[in-house]
C-alpha positions, 0 to 999 in steps of 0.5 A, spaced: 504 550 493 508 548 499 513 543 500 510 537 503 515 532 508 512 525 509 516 521 513 515 513 512 513 509 518 515 503 516 517 498 510 513 492 507 517 486 507 514 481 502 516 475 497 514 480 491 521 483 489 519 485 482 514 491 480 513 488 473 511 481 477 506 484 482 499 483 482 495 489 480 490 487 485 490 484 492 485 478 489 490 477 483 495 472 487 498 477 492 502 474 498 501 475 505 506 480 507 509 484 513 509 491 515 515 493 519 514 499 523 520 504 525 521 504 533 518 511 533 511 508 530 511 501 533 507 504 539 501 506 534 500 499 532 498 497 540 491 496 539 491 492 532 488 485 532 488 479 528 482 480 524 482 488 523 481 491 516 486 496 515 488 501 509 495 501 508 498 507 504 505 506 501 509 510 497 510 506 490 518 509 490 519 505 483 513 508 480 513 512 473 512 519 476 512 522 469 506 518 466 499 522 466 495 517 461 495 510 461 492 504 458 488 501 463 491 494 465 496 495 460 491 493 455 493 495 448 485 494 446 483 499 451 483 507 450 488 511 454 485 514 460 488 519 465 491 516 471 487 519 476 481 515 473 485 509 474 489 505 480 495 505 476 502 506 480 504 511 474 502 518 477 505 524 479 505 522 487 505 514 487 501 513 493 499 506 494 492 504 497 491 497 500 485 494 504 488 488 507 486 484 513 491 483 519 493 476 521 498 478 526 501 483 530 508 482 534 513 487 536 513 492 531 511 488 526 504 487 522 502 481 518 497 482 513 494 478 507 494 479 500 498 485 499 501 487 492 506 492 494 513 489 493 519 488 498 522 494 501 516 499 499 515 505 504 509 505 508 506 512 509 500 511 514 495 505 516 488 507 518 482 502 520 477 501 515 471 504 518 464 500 518 457 503 519 457 502 526 464 504 528 467 511 529 474 511 531 
């Protein structure tokens, strides 16, 4: 397989600092957060507006990349499952997928609601959430 080089476009700024204390899903108490874009990537956010739904792809840099099977939600009552059928951050390539709403955009910073990524998490990409009538 060829090597793949991915360059972060920014970083998450959040009140969350410990991955063990981060909510597992955004609706489980994730706080507002800010995405600070690199100067090179900042122009790409020029058309984002408050109220836009976006998908933020992050690199979960503190995740365990060796684990291939987990008990969903770390519940000892549940059977072990392959990580590809879970949302676990433990996986060979720990890419986080976060659907959020933009609350503000200002000079290379995008503020979003309910982002469960911890402070300092690298951001790989941002994509719009497409609706049935919207094609970008």
